[in-house]
C-alpha positions in Angstrom: 59.8 -49.4 19.6 57.9 -45.7 18.0 60.4 -43.9 16.1 59.1 -40.1 15.0 60.0 -41.1 11.3 57.1 -43.5 11.3 54.8 -40.3 10.8 57.3 -39.3 8.0 57.0 -42.0 6.0 53.1 -42.0 6.7 53.6 -38.7 4.8 55.7 -39.8 2.2 53.1 -42.7 1.5 50.5 -40.3 1.3 52.0 -37.4 -0.8 50.9 -35.6 -4.2 54.6 -36.0 -5.3 55.9 -39.4 -4.1 58.9 -40.8 -5.5 60.8 -43.6 -4.7 62.2 -43.0 -1.9 66.1 -43.4 -0.6 66.6 -43.8 3.4 70.0 -42.5 4.1 71.6 -43.0 8.3 74.4 -44.5 9.8 74.3 -48.1 10.6 72.1 -49.7 13.2 70.6 -46.6 13.8 66.6 -48.1 13.1 66.4 -47.8 9.4 65.6 -51.4 8.6 63.5 -51.8 12.2 61.4 -48.8 11.3 60.9 -49.2 7.4 59.5 -52.9 8.2 57.5 -51.8 11.2 55.8 -49.2 9.1 55.4 -51.4 6.1 53.3 -54.2 8.5 51.5 -51.1 9.4 50.2 -49.7 6.3 50.8 -51.7 3.0 49.6 -55.6 2.6 52.4 -57.0 2.4 55.9 -56.2 2.3 58.7 -58.0 -0.5 61.8 -56.9 1.6 64.6 -57.8 -0.3 69.0 -57.2 1.0 71.5 -56.8 -1.5 74.3 -57.9 0.9 72.3 -61.1 2.9 71.7 -62.2 -1.0 74.2 -60.1 -3.7 73.0 -62.3 -6.8 69.9 -60.0 -6.5 71.9 -57.3 -8.4 72.2 -59.8 -11.3 68.2 -59.0 -12.1 69.2 -55.3 -12.3 72.1 -55.9 -14.5 70.2 -56.6 -18.3 68.3 -53.8 -18.8 66.3 -52.0 -16.6 62.9 -52.6 -17.9 60.5 -52.2 -15.3 57.5 -55.2 -15.7 60.5 -58.3 -16.1 62.4 -56.5 -12.7 59.1 -57.1 -10.7 58.2 -60.4 -12.4 62.2 -61.9 -11.2 61.1 -59.6 -7.9 58.3 -61.5 -7.1 59.5 -64.8 -8.1 62.5 -64.8 -5.6 60.4 -63.2 -3.3 57.0 -65.9 -4.1 55.1 -62.8 -3.2 52.6 -60.8 -5.6 54.3 -56.9 -5.8 51.2 -55.2 -6.6 50.8 -51.2 -7.0 50.0 -48.9 -3.9 49.2 -52.2 -1.5 52.9 -53.5 -1.7 56.0 -51.8 -0.2 59.0 -53.0 -1.9 62.0 -52.4 0.3 65.9 -52.4 -1.1 67.7 -52.7 1.5 71.3 -52.4 1.4 71.3 -51.2 -1.8 74.5 -49.7 -2.1 75.5 -53.0 -2.9 74.0 -52.8 -5.9 74.5 -49.4 -8.2 72.5 -50.9 -11.0 69.1 -50.8 -8.9 69.8 -47.3 -7.2 70.0 -46.0 -11.0 66.7 -48.1 -11.7 64.6 -46.5 -8.9 64.5 -43.1 -11.8 63.1 -45.6 -14.3 60.7 -46.7 -11.2 58.9 -42.5 -11.0 59.5 -41.8 -15.1 57.8 -45.1 -15.8 55.8 -46.8 -13.1 55.9 -45.0 -10.1 52.7 -46.7 -8.7 54.9 -48.5 -7.3 55.4 -48.0 -3.6 59.1 -48.1 -2.8 61.8 -47.4 -0.4 65.8 -48.1 -0.3 68.3 -47.5 2.7 71.5 -48.3 3.5 74.2 -48.7 5.9 77.4 -46.9 3.8 74.5 -44.9 1.4 75.8 -41.9 1.8 79.1 -42.9 1.0 78.0 -45.0 -1.8 75.6 -41.3 -3.1 78.9 -39.2 -2.4 80.6 -41.1 -5.6 78.3 -42.3 -7.6 77.9 -40.7 -11.1 74.4 -42.6 -11.8 72.1 -41.6 -8.8 68.5 -40.7 -10.2 68.7 -36.6 -9.2 65.5 -35.2 -8.9 64.0 -38.9 -9.5 63.9 -39.9 -5.8 62.8 -38.2 -2.1 65.1 -38.3 0.0 64.7 -38.8 4.0 67.8 -39.3 6.7 67.2 -40.8 9.6 69.4 -40.5 13.3 69.3 -42.4 16.6 67.0 -42.0 19.1 66.8 -38.5 20.2 66.0 -38.0 23.6 61.9 -38.1 23.3 62.3 -41.3 21.5 64.7 -42.0 24.1 61.9 -41.7 26.8 58.6 -43.5 25.0 61.4 -46.6 24.1 62.1 -46.6 27.8 58.1 -46.8 28.4 58.3 -43.2 29.9 55.9 -42.7 27.5 53.7 -40.1 29.7 56.8 -38.1 30.0 57.7 -38.0 26.2 54.4 -36.7 26.0 54.5 -34.0 28.0 57.2 -32.7 26.9 56.1 -33.1 23.5 53.1 -31.1 23.9 54.5 -28.3 25.8 53.0 -25.0 24.1 54.1 -22.4 27.0 56.7 -20.8 28.7 55.8 -22.3 32.4 58.6 -23.9 33.7 57.6 -27.9 35.1 57.0 -28.8 39.1 60.1 -29.4 40.4 59.0 -32.7 41.1 59.2 -34.1 36.9 61.8 -31.5 36.2 64.4 -33.4 38.8 63.7 -36.9 37.6 64.0 -35.4 33.5 66.9 -34.4 34.4 68.0 -38.0 35.7 66.8 -39.6 32.5 68.9 -37.5 30.8 71.9 -38.5 32.8 70.9 -41.7 31.6 70.3 -41.3 28.0 74.4 -39.4 28.4 75.5 -42.8 28.9 72.8 -44.9 26.7 72.4 -42.6 24.0 70.3 -43.2 20.8 71.1 -46.5 19.2 68.0 -48.9 18.9 70.2 -52.0 20.4 71.8 -50.1 23.6 68.1 -48.4 24.2 66.0 -51.9 23.9 69.1 -53.3 26.1 68.4 -50.9 28.7 64.5 -51.0 28.8 64.8 -54.9 28.5 67.5 -55.1 31.6 68.1 -51.5 33.8 72.0 -52.7 33.1 74.4 -49.8 31.7 77.7 -53.1 31.3 75.5 -54.6 29.2 75.0 -51.5 27.2 78.5 -50.5 27.2 79.1 -53.9 25.5 76.5 -53.1 22.9 78.3 -49.9 22.6 81.8 -51.6 21.6 80.4 -53.7 19.1 78.4 -50.7 17.7 81.8 -49.4 17.7 83.7 -52.3 16.3 81.6 -52.4 13.1 82.0 -49.2 11.9 86.3 -49.9 12.6 85.0 -52.6 9.8 83.5 -50.9 8.2 86.3 -48.1 7.3 88.6 -50.9 6.1 86.3 -52.8 4.2 84.4 -49.5 2.5 87.0 -46.3 2.2 89.6 -46.3 -0.6 92.0 -48.3 1.5 94.8 -45.2 1.4 92.5 -43.4 3.5 91.7 -46.2 6.3 94.5 -44.6 8.5 93.6 -41.1 8.1 89.2 -42.1 8.8 90.7 -44.0 12.3 92.8 -41.0 13.0 89.7 -39.0 13.1 87.5 -41.2 14.5 90.1 -42.4 17.3 91.0 -38.4 18.6 87.1 -37.4 19.0 86.9 -37.2 22.5 90.4 -35.4 22.5 89.3 -32.9 20.6 86.0 -32.7 22.2 87.6 -32.7 25.7 89.0 -29.4 24.6 87.5 -25.7 26.0 87.3 -24.6 22.7 86.1 -27.4 20.6 87.2 -26.0 17.2 89.0 -29.7 15.2 92.8 -28.9 15.5 94.5 -30.6 13.5 98.2 -31.5 15.4 95.7 -34.0 17.5 95.8 -36.1 15.0 100.0 -35.6 14.3 102.1 -33.0 15.0 102.6 -32.9 11.1 98.9 -33.3 9.8 98.0 -30.6 7.5 94.0 -29.9 6.6 94.8 -31.3 2.5 95.3 -34.5 3.9 92.6 -35.6 6.2 90.0 -33.5 3.7 88.7 -36.5 2.6 88.8 -38.4 6.0 86.4 -36.1 7.3 84.3 -36.0 4.6 83.6 -39.9 4.4 82.6 -40.0 8.7 80.5 -37.2 7.3 78.9 -39.3 4.3 78.3 -42.3 6.4 76.7 -40.2 8.8 79.5 -40.9 11.6 79.7 -37.6 12.4 77.9 -33.9 12.5 79.8 -30.9 11.1 79.6 -27.4 12.7 81.1 -24.6 10.6 81.9 -21.6 11.9 80.2 -18.2 10.2 82.5 -15.3 9.4 79.3 -13.5 9.4 75.8 -13.7 10.7 74.3 -13.0 7.5 72.3 -15.4 5.0 72.3 -17.9 3.1 74.3 -18.9 6.3 76.3 -21.7 4.5 77.5 -18.5 2.6 78.8 -17.3 4.9 80.8 -20.1 6.5 84.5 -20.1 7.5 86.2 -23.9 5.7 89.0 -23.5 7.7 87.7 -23.7 11.3 84.9 -26.9 12.6 83.8 -29.0 15.2 83.1 -32.5 14.7 80.5 -34.3 17.0 79.8 -38.0 17.2 76.4 -39.3 15.7 75.5 -40.5 19.1 76.4 -38.9 22.8 76.2 -43.0 23.9 78.7 -44.1 21.8 80.7 -41.0 22.7 81.1 -41.9 26.5 81.4 -45.2 25.8 84.0 -44.5 23.7 85.8 -42.1 25.8 86.4 -44.8 28.2 84.1 -42.5 30.9 82.8 -44.9 34.0 79.0 -45.2 34.1 79.7 -45.3 37.6 79.3 -41.5 38.0 75.2 -41.8 36.5 75.1 -42.2 41.0 77.4 -39.7 41.8 75.5 -36.6 41.6 76.1 -33.8 38.5 79.3 -35.1 38.4 78.6 -36.7 35.1 77.6 -33.1 33.6 80.9 -31.5 35.0 83.6 -34.4 33.8 84.8 -34.3 30.3 84.0 -30.2 30.1 80.9 -30.4 29.0 81.9 -32.1 25.6 78.8 -34.8 26.5 76.2 -32.0 26.8 77.1 -30.2 23.4 77.5 -33.1 21.4 74.0 -34.3 22.8 72.3 -30.5 21.4 74.2 -31.2 18.3 73.0 -34.3 18.2 69.0 -33.2 19.1 69.5 -30.6 16.6 70.7 -32.3 13.8 68.0 -35.0 13.9 65.2 -31.6 14.2 66.4 -30.5 10.7 68.5 -27.7 11.9 72.5 -27.4 10.3 75.4 -27.2 12.9 76.9 -23.4 12.9 78.4 -21.4 15.9 80.3 -18.0 16.2 83.2 -16.3 17.4 84.1 -13.1 17.7 87.9 -12.8 18.5 89.3 -14.2 21.9 86.6 -12.6 23.3 83.9 -14.8 22.8 82.2 -17.9 21.1 78.6 -19.1 20.9 78.0 -22.4 20.9 75.6 -22.5 18.0 73.6 -20.4 15.8 69.9 -21.4 15.0 67.9 -20.4 11.8 64.6 -20.7 11.8 62.5 -19.0 9.6 64.4 -15.4 8.8 66.1 -15.3 12.5 69.3 -16.4 13.7 68.3 -17.2 17.5 72.7 -17.8 19.5 71.9 -20.8 21.9 74.3 -21.3 24.9 75.1 -24.7 26.0 75.3 -25.0 29.7 76.6 -28.3 31.2 75.1 -27.6 34.9 73.1 -25.2 36.3 75.1 -21.7 36.3 74.4 -20.5 33.4 76.7 -17.4 33.4 77.9 -16.7 29.6 80.0 -13.5 29.1 80.1 -15.0 25.0 76.1 -14.4 25.1 76.6 -11.5 26.8 78.9 -10.5 23.7 77.2 -11.5 20.9 73.7 -9.9 22.3 75.6 -6.1 22.2 77.3 -6.6 19.2 74.3 -8.3 16.9 71.0 -7.5 18.9 69.2 -10.6 18.7 65.5 -10.2 19.5 65.9 -13.7 21.4 69.2 -15.4 23.2 68.4 -19.1 24.4 70.8 -20.8 27.3 70.0 -24.8 27.8 71.1 -26.1 30.9 70.6 -28.1 33.8 68.3 -25.8 34.5 64.5 -25.1 34.4 62.4 -22.7 32.2 62.7 -18.9 32.9 63.2 -15.4 31.2 65.1 -12.6 31.5 64.3 -10.0 29.7 64.9 -11.4 25.8 67.0 -14.5 27.3 65.4 -17.9 27.7 66.8 -20.3 29.9 65.5 -23.5 28.0 66.0 -26.9 30.4 68.7 -29.9 28.2 66.0 -32.5 28.0 63.6 -29.4 26.7 66.0 -29.0 23.0 63.3 -30.9 20.6 61.2 -28.6 21.8 63.3 -25.2 21.1 61.3 -22.4 21.7 61.3 -20.2 18.3 60.0 -16.6 18.6 56.3 -16.6 20.9 56.0 -19.8 20.8 57.0 -23.5 20.5 57.2 -26.0 17.4 60.0 -28.9 15.9 61.1 -29.3 12.7 60.5 -31.8 10.9 63.5 -32.4 8.8 61.6 -33.4 5.3 58.7 -33.1 4.4 56.6 -34.3 0.7 53.5 -32.1 0.7 
């Protein structure tokens, strides 16, 4: 299964400022597979060490942090030579060994010729509470579920994926290809981008089996709450997680605490929301108080939306009937556009954008404000082909953007400075006078 993160890993290997790499991402988004696939193609050998499978490995890092001793003992355990520049040393589930995380600093300072990647399922949670994280001594990279273009590749639609990846103009696609891509988008809404779910669909074309995979993943996440969160927070984390479909089902998807319980207060659930965010299970979109740069200096900390990490998991958690796939466009109208908006948030996050939205009193709400260079581009999301948008009209009158984008099931079309942009092309979001993909991290 080819992932775009492979190109980022190669850029890391070749970078003049390469340091030990810390790869973050939620459980089961494909971190281990991607690192091993990369290592097999780019290195003489891989030394793969998992601190959850072999917890006593942590003792190698506990007595002292002498790099020569550590390398000798790791070689003895793995029964493989660790060669500078030729071996990929992969420290998996490193959150289970804080001493190993700290040791990355000393590899950078004293032995940076070793190529090291560290990864972990709940690494974000560990990093948030760690006092010894090697700040500035490591490269950081985040991994997400498969995007729609990666999904097309994974199910064998390489030519369609390549067509979209190479799109470099604003000419609409043929009706034939446009219709075909809309049908694949519907499947992606139900399957999502979790690698095991995509692989099951690619081999069996069975939505019931996909749903089984989703339920297993969701059950694993629930176990993680109990295993890794502070006991006093588990119930609050579970409450936030369980009410996400109800939050997103609302016409205005701002997070409402009263859906959790009639007496819920923001201060009681702030740490629970942060736990889910640092675990990579939700994406947070901030409401903007003002359209000024830098955007994160003008957010309303009391107003936000939460999206799930994967649209397919959201469909399963919401108990949506996958048989709707064959019923025309009903899939896109059920659940009040929640799947569509979650899908867009997921794709924007995976391509390197932070999530913001804009509200003008009770008059208008623009779903996303996309910052590209120093331009702010309003992005309105529509679930079907009806793209009338009062909110976008209000925004344009008040803010006079250079460009505005509506994304929907319509083909590419431009009227004035408003661009109709198909949902299946959101990874190739139009900016200024051309097209471009974002690279979430750079090591140049």
